[in-house]
C-alpha angles and dihedrals in degrees: 000000000000091000093059092051090051092053092047089054091052093060096060097042129010104190126015116209099324091159125198123333111228084339089273103082129077120264116264113262137213108268117262136164092267100048095095092042092089138041091241092056092053091048091048088054093051092047088052089056093053093048091049089050092061095057114119092254089062131024095331087076126325101050099035105044118343107062101030094045094048090046090050091053090238086121131028129214140177093189120137111267095007092066089075091054091048087057092047086238111140100164095093119089089236090065089057090047090053094055097039101086092046088055094046096047093047094055092042088059091046089054088053089052091048091052089052092047095048091050090049089051085069093052136057144197087282090067100043130032092213097037094130092051091049090052097041092052094048092048094046093048090048090053095045095051091046089049094053090047087051092052092048106038105028136064118259118268089248093060118126089214100102094181090054093047090050092061112038114142135318113269099209118204103157134070096226148122092242118103114249111228118229120268126216121254090255092049094049090051089052094049092046092051091045092053092046095048090053089046090054091055092048096049098052091118088074089080085076101028093057111056122195093251112046122183101185128230091104114169132207130015095308096046122085093027091173086072092055130067094263138181093273091047088056091051094043091048089051089052091049093046095049089045092053090046090053097247097128090167093068092033088059092049095056097037087055091052090057094046093045092052085073087211094120126056135176114263119249110268092242089064095049093106098053111026094088099028104120089322142089114245116238088205107041105021114099090179133356139173120240117233138135092202108068093077093056090044094054094041092053092049097041107033111015104038096022091220089139119045133171114250115248097254099047094115091062087074089070101040132095093013102104096082129234095315121088106262143106143234097256091203089074096064096030098054104030136051141169115241134182113245121176090338096311129100112242129192110223135180106232094174100114102010137070133198090231120059096181105131090202093065094070119060101165124121096262124096127241113253140063139283121261091187133003137196098252088067092062088055092053092051091047089049094051093043092052092045090055090050091054095249093129095163096055090040088058092047092059092047092047089053089070095035093056092043087060093053098257130130110266118249085238090062098046121069101003114235093016116133121217120248137211088258090056088056094044092050093051091047091055095049093045097044099039108142095017100095101246108105097079089057090051088054093043093052092057095034091235124184111252129216107221113206096198090057098033086225140109114239118206117243111265144139088262095066098036100049120077116218119259116238110269091247091063090058093063116112109278 
């Protein structure tokens, strides 16, 4: 079994070449008996996890942008293995090969986290000043990675295929040689939520550690909390998990916690073009991952090799949405541009990438990296939950908060007396989160039909198009 081989690999070497975290933290080390005897050792282990998460097989490429955006048809490709994903055709062996490394790397990192958690179980707050923060981060990260694996590789909880729902993914909580059996979709949700709720309790100190106005440049483990899985990351992830599950009552509860904290504000419109470009916003980012590499990865895929291209009709997403008054959706000009490439004009999404990857060129307070979750998503969840409750006026208020922040005419000021719809919220979600790897999950949650550009055909929503293939090794008899 693949899982057993992963765990065997972990015994010999824990973290491979993780490098420095923000250039201020010690390099990750090979695991030894003494690593968890000091706070510095625990922190090194956690830094190693974060640096492993930003490898291209995980959130440094495949899981954050490449795969979900191609699946969602936000980007097109005719490259080798990826073309099968662009067609939502997972029957070919190449589709399994494409997904294999993402699966392996995710469970490898989960095994690192389980090792940290098990060692922390033998300690207490008497041993480490920031014991609760260490434990909260590890539990939160374990939940977040499992949740994304669930969203990618398992059927949705509303599927009518009971056999498929009964065996979703393994939820691994032990650092062991033993093979972890698959849990059902419902069981994985329960375990994700349990870990996130415990993380929320452990991370309560972030109420103090994360002030409302953050200027960046934080040092030490309690500095730069946006780069750690923090209290508000736990609450925002709970909102996202409950939303994906279809429990809008609880989704609303946790989204409201994040909003009411008043720790996250929309950026000024004049900063719209730069606040996400290879950096983590100190205003909007609830949790982000530090890396200097994702910009070059995306630029190489999108601009240099032209392995990811925008569909011909992408601009229509940002048209005819500003209402009757003269105006524009400022995200159109801020996040996209046309550039000459080998003599041909090419539309590119510059939202989270930059031609330059020189860290010395940017001296502002923000950190290099990308956002895992941002404050606008909490407003969309609130809007949808209130709409379901029948509170259409307040639902519109939450949607309009994002709409007006992006320089558009509020829905309330458009057709008088017109209520917003779920489609209005979905359209705004897609425009705001374009390039951030979330749209495919929005479609999957509602089992929407998908127009597939490579086929010039619309595929009916089904488990088949919304469930990535497990690596062949995981299909061996257990």
